[in-house]
C-alpha positions, 0 to 999 in steps of 0.5 A: 485421521491423517497426521497432517490433518491432526496437526492442522486441526490441533493448531486451529483449535489452539489458536481459536480461543486466542483469536476470539479474545483478541477480536473481543477486546479489540478497541481502537489505537491510533498512535504510540509515542516512541522517543523522538517520533510518534508511531501512527498505525495504518493499513493498506487499502489498495494497490493502485500501481506498482510501488504505489499504495493507498492507506487509511490515514490522512491529513486529519490523522497527522500525516504529511507529504514526506513522512516515512512509512514502514509496512510489515507484510506477513512474509517477513521483513519491513518495506519502507516507503514515503508519503507522496500525496495526502487527502483528508482521510487517506494518503498515497505511499510510494515504496522504495522497492517498487517491485515488492509484492504487497496486498491490501490489508497489510499493516504498517506505521508512519513516523510522525513528529510528535509536535503535530499532536501537541496542543498549547498548554493552557494556563490555570484560570484565576480564582474568581476572588483573586486579585488581577495580576500586576502587569508591567508598564507598557514598553516600546511597540514590538511591531513597527507595522501596525497593519492599520488597514485590517478591520475586525472580521477580516482574516489575519493574513488578508493582505498576504498573497500566496505565490502562484505556481508559475512564479515559483523557482523550478525544483527538481526532486526524485530518486535513483536506485540500484538493486541486485538479487541473486538466488542459489538452489540445490535443485540442479545447482541452479542460480538466478541473478537480477539487476535493476537500475532506475530513476523517478524524476519530478521537475516542478515548474520546468517551463515557468508555467506552473506545471510538473514534469515526471519521468520514471524508467528502469533497466532490468537484466536477468540471468539464469544458469542451469548446469548442462543446459543453455543459460537464459539471459534477458535485459529490458529497458522499461519506460513507466512514466513520462508526462507533463501536468498543469493545473489542479491548484487553488488558482486553477481547479482544472488539471490536464496531463499528457504523456504516459501516466497512471490515471489519477481520478480512478487508478483502477483504469491503469496506465495510459499513453494519452491525455487526461482532463479533470476539474474540481467543482465549487462544492468539492465534487470532482470529475474527469475524462481520459483518452489514450492507448493502454501499454502492453502489460509485459516486461517492456511496457511497450505501446499497444493497439488498445484504445481506451476512453474513460470518464469518472465522477466523485461526489463528496458530501462536504469539502472534508471528503469524509464521505465520498462516492466515485463511479467511472466507466471505461470502454476499450477497443483491441485492434479496432474491435470492441473489447472491455466495458468496465464500470468501477464504483468506490465508496469511502466513509472515514469519520473523525471517530467511529467505523470507517468503510472502504469499498471498491467494485469492478463490474464487467459487461458482456455481450453475445460475442463473449464465448465464455461468459453469459451476457450481462454484468459480472462482478470481477473484482470487489474489496470491502473493508469495515474497520475501527481504529482507536487508542487501545486497539482496532478491528477490521472485517474484509471481503474480497472477490476475484474473477477472470475477465474475458478480454481480447487484450492479453492482460494475464498469462494465457488463460484457458476458456474453462478457467474464464468460465469457472475460476473464482476466489472469494475470501471473508476475514476478520482481524483485530489487535488490542494493547493488553498492557503498555508493553504488549500488543495482541493481534490475530486474524481468521479467514474463510475462503472458497475457490473453484477447487476447494474451500478452507480457512486460515487462522493466526494469533500473536503477541508483540512486545515493543521495547523488549530488549532495547527501547527501539525494538519490536519482537513478535511471536505468531502462530498460524494454521491453514486447512483446506480440502487438499492441503493442511499446514501449521507453524509459527514465526518470530520477528525481531526488529531494532533501530539504531542511529544509522538505520534498522536491523530485521530478523525473521524465522518461520517454521511450518509443517505441510500436508498434501492429500492425494500424494504418496506417503513419501512426498505428502508431508514436509517441514519448511524452515525460512530464515531472513535477516536484513540491514537498512542504513539511512543517511541525512544526505538521502543515500540509503543502503539495504542488504538482506539474506534469505534462506529456505530449507524444505525436505532435502532441498535448499535455497539461498538469496542475497539482495542489495539495494542502493538508493539516492534521494534528491 
């Protein structure tokens, strides 16, 4: 048996009992109180747009617009975001670093004021034989307005009128940011630099008609320096959004948006340069249509000759929207020629207690003119999640499927005809966590995957200690292993984070050994070390600073990266 396979197999066997214990003990936890805030556990359901995510917690769970959110990806570090939209049992999050790569299933937590979960203390009822309390003599009336027009059965605020959007004062909010990253590598003494500067601007009621104007843009500059070769420099100005929307309120159920924007009814249909109309019916159902051109998916996000027509309908079992089914159709033309026929369906079931289900299915339809696909439907993307969260633990089962869609539009890097026909990726996984004690949290995940070249599995198990060294710290120890036909790896990682009055420190270390079959003995085994440290500083004025250092060592090569992000919210 080869050394790498022996290491991978040993780690898999060592982790399996730990993971089974976690999954068997997993029973739901929702929130944990820590000091002046309450930690509300959540998971990423899907990535709807760069920097925007949907999570499995909503208004009924205690979330509100503006709540800070922390996400903990496997690669280490902490991603910070803010709740920008809340539904009954889900919410949309905007990341501070919109370029960060995040996947569905990543865990996180929202910081929620504990007052939202406190109920008024109930006084102890009197004994049936007890004397009634002696009340003080009545004093002068407390309220001068007796509201004599109120009658029994009327709402308490029956005469109060909400301020209509067009009568509210204009309000400007958003953020501006500056991000700098630089990487040095020992291979050819190469270094890469990137500078990003952008803004996300939102103006409510700018024209005194109750609408909202939004503008997002970013300037990117990149530089690559390689000794004894020509330098590579490039800069782009990217307009990601410029739109005006009106309606979609309690006073106006219909909503129309025009410009460049991410489609709201079904974000899966992408960004469009055009117009979208949607409405809410009296029974809580929603539907809408859109027409416009899809921008080119390149660094500049330039307008392209890809016309899109889309329509969608969302059925809700009741106004709480705990159970909903959405279906949509998108038809596109590339340069005037028919291109994509896409049907997207989504199912969401999120009861107050019990098992929750989220499912999203993309089906592409092909005809006789498609050379690399058989005529008929094909599921090109699917994500299904069945989970349960509660007070002491949680468990989730997930399935994911990916295929290349055959398109005239260049949505991806150049794909060979053979890749269109045979490339695939399917993965099924189970993850769980349980609170062993008040100061310990066990977590684990097991997954099986299959693609066009090989099949394999991965496994990880870990333990987290809240408040191990200081009351506002977290320490996590995790072991992991992956085994496939051509590669085998195993290792461990240590994550430590602590909060202070000004922000947060994060430290991350990972050690792993990798074995690649089919290579010479000189290059088939290597050990990799990764060390990362970051500092986040938050201020009441909305000015935040983030700094990180990341080092990677493998064999005789090394890489060092530093990053700085400055952000001003207003």
